[in-house]
N, C-alpha and C positions, 0 to 999 in steps of 0.2 A: 785711841786711835782716831783722833780728831782729823788730823791731816789726810789720812788715808780715806776716811768717810768723806772728805771734801772733794778728792779728787775723783772718787767713784760716783758722787752726786753730780759733779760738773760734767763728767762724761754723759750720763744719763741725759742732762739738760740738753747738750748740745745735739745729741742725735735722736732724742726722743721728744721733742717740743711739739713736733708736727708728725701727723700719721702719714708716713711714706707709702705710698702705693708703688714707687719705683725703686728697683733694687739694682746694686752693682757690685761687681768684682772689685774690692778695695787693694789697690797695690801696696807693696812693701815700702818702707821709707827710703831703701836705698835707691830704688827706681825712680820715687818722687823727686829726690835730690839730684840723680843723674840727669833727668830730663829736664830739670829747670833752667832757665836763663839767669835768674837773678834771686838773691836772697835779700830779704829786706825786712826792717821794722817798720810799721806803718799803723797809722790811726784809721779806724773804720769811721768815715764822715756820715755815710748813709747806705743803705742797701735795699734792694727790693727782690723778692724771692725768685722772680722769674727774669729780671732785667740785669741783676748783679749788683756789684757794690763799687761805691767810689771811695777810694783809700787816699790818704795823704802820706807820702814818704818821710818818715823821721830820720831814718838811717838806712844807706844802702851798704850792705854787709858783704856781698860775694856777687861774682859774675857780671853782667852788663849793669852798668850804674843807671839807677833810676831816681828821678827827682820830681818833686811838687805832687800834684794830684793826677790819678789816672783811674780808669774805670775798669774792674774785672768783669768780663761778661760771658766767660765760657770755662770749659775745663779740657785739660790736656792728657788726662790718662783715664777717662771715664768710660768704662766698658759695662754697658748696661746688660742687665740680665732679664728685666722685665720693666714695663711701663703701663701706666694706666691713667685715666682721668684726662687726657687729651693734653698733656703737657710731660715734658722730661723732668730730669732731676733739677731740684730748686737750690738757690743759695740759702744759707742759713748763719748769719752772724748775729743771731739775737744776743743782746746783753754783753756784747763783745765791743770794747774800745781799742785797745792796742793789741796788735798779734805781730808775730813774725810769720813771714810768708814766703813760699817758694812760687815764683811767677814764671811763668813761659808767656812768650808772645807768638801767636800761630801765624800760619802762612796766610792769615786773612787779615793779620794786624790786630788781632784781638789780644788782650791780655787775658790770661787763664790762670786759674789754680788747679791743682791736680784732680780732686773730686770735692763734692759738697762737704765730705767730711775729713779730708785730709789734705795736707801741704800747707796748712796753717796752724800756729800754736800760740794760744791767747794768753796775755800777761796780765795776772791779777795780784795786786799787792805786792810787787816785786818778785813774784815767781811766776814761772811758766808751766803751762800744763803741755809738757812736750812729749812728742813722739819721736823715738830713736829706733824703734823696731816696726811697729805697725799701729795704726790709730786704735786699735782695739786694746793696746797695751801703752798706757801713758805713765809718766812719771812727773812728780812735782819737783821742779829744779829751780834754784835761784837764777834769775835773769842773766846775771853776769856769767855765772856757770855755762848756762844754755847758750848764750851767744859766743863764747869762746869756743867751746867743743863744737857746736853745730856748724860754725864758720869754718873750723878745721875740717870737718867731714865735708862740708860743701867744696872747699877749696881742692882737698886731695881729689875727690871725685872728678873735678875740672881740671885737673893737671896743673895746679897752682901750689906752690911751696906754702905751708902753714906752720904755726907755731909750735914746733915740735918739743921745745923746753916745757912750756905750760902743760902740753898733753901727757908728756912722760911723767912729769911730777905729780899731775892729778891721777893718773891712772895706776902708778906705784903706789901712792899713798893710801888709796881706798881698796886696792886689790891685795893689799898687805895686812889688812884687817880680816878677822874671820867673817864669813858670810852672815850678813845680818838678816834679821828676821822682819816681820810686818807689824810687831807690836809697837805702841808709841815710842818707847825709849829708843828703838832702833830703825825706825822708819826713815829718819834723814840720810842715815848711812845706808841703808838699803837702797834709796833713790839714786845716792852718789855712787854705789856699786854698780847700780844698773847702768848709768851713764859710763862709768869707766870699761865695763865689759862690751857695751855696744860701741864704744869708741875703738877698743881692740878689735871688733868685728869689721867696723867700717874701715879703719886706717890700716888694716891688716898688721897690727902691732906683734911684734916678736919678743922673745926673751920673758914671757910671761906664765910659760906652761903650767909650772908648779903652783902659780898663783891662781890659775884659772880652775884647776881640777877641782879644788874642794867646793866650788859653785856647781859643776855639773853634776856632783855626787850630793849635793845638798837636797836630799829627798822630801826635807819638810817644806821646801819652798819652790814651788812651780817656776817662777819667774827667774829665780837664780839659776835654776838648771836649763831653761831655754837660753839665757843669755850666755852661760858658760858653753853650751853646744855650739853657739854661733861664734863665740869669742876663740874657739880652738882651729879656726879656718886657716891659720897661718902655719899650722904644725903638723906638716906633711912627714911624719916620723911614725915607725913601728910602734912605738909607745903610745902616741896620740891614736893610732888606726884601733889598737887593742882597747883603749878607753872607750872610744865610740863604739865599737862592735859589742862591748860590755853591756852598754846602755840598750843598744838595738836588740839584743838577745834577751833582756830581761823582761819577762812579760808581766812583773810587777810595776815597771816604771810607765809614767804618762806617755800615752800614744802620741800626744804632741811633741813631747821632747824627743821621743824616738825618732819621729821624722825629721825633726831639726837636725839630730845626729847623721841621719841618712844623708841628708843635705850637705852638711859638712864634710863627710867622708866622700861624697861624689866630687868634690873639688879636688881630690887627691888622684882620681881616675885609678883606683886600686884594683887593677886586673888580677893581681895574685890572690885578692880575696873573694873572687867572682864564686867559686864553688862554695866557699863558706857562707856567702850572703845568700846564695840559692837555698841552702840547707835551712838557714835561720828563718828566711821567707815562708818556709812550709808551715811553720807554726806562728808566724806574725798574724797579729789583728787585722781583721778585715771590717772591723766596726767602723761607724761614721766618725769622723774625725775633723777638728776644726777649732775655731774660736769659740764656738757657743754664743750665748748672748740671746736677747730678747728677738723673738721670731718677727717682730715688727721693726727691728733695725734694718735700715737700708743696705747695710753691708753683709746681709745675711747669706748672699750667695758668694761670698769670697772662697775661691777655690782652695782646697787644701786635702790632700789625699790621705787614704788611710795607710797604715805602716806597711801592709804588704805592697800595695800599689807603688809606694815610694822605694821599696827595695826591688821590686821587679823593674821598675823604671831605670834605677842604676845599673843593674845586672845586664840590662838589654843593651847598654852602651859600652859594656866592659867586653 
């Protein structure tokens, strides 16, 4: 499990090399991408924790084209929960050379990244520590795969045609395999399937229902279940609704996974299921829910509901 250990150690290094007294509500990746103006590959020239980072654009991949050197000095999705020590959130590009970065130019003319902990994905030895879902959940992906899939996702969110041939071949290839585990012999397939499932979510891919359901039902693998729940977002059918309800009502399933199923179901506006959902909510968990992690992590206040609250929010809209 050397590669898995590497990615976990790396994530710890990014977010724990400094003791953060400031905390924020970390956005999900779709919001990061949607609100960015540009998607680039860049070299980190220098940076200061308070002043920001100077970068050199290697390649402009999506949105407004950027060239040469520029300085990133602010954040475009930073929602603070707490701060202390006389300063706000700090930049942290320690030990980083090349990164894929989502950039927005704000109304003051400043170039921004999303938050100090998301909106950039570092390249190491030809691989990317990639965020497709949320910065708490990263995958180790070959740079070529990351660039092609993330460019497609960026383009789609910005109403630009993307390479559907590549995406369809990639997604079908990896979702045709049985769900992979986290052991060393399967970890590369696991990461590829994570990318494929998240592409299905972001790009609203159809025709994959029978290939996705084995993942949402892979109770041995939390991440397969989460991505499987998200990837069902394009399947507004009675069969899919039943599949989601089955998970939501199963008290033995991960509470995090159950909430993701509620969120997917909410996209279908299932008025006919309101009474059934209300009944399920009576026994739904009220336990604290979320990403977990180190209490010193600056993303610790990221909002995530318990199962009962998620269901109640849905039924209140029906």
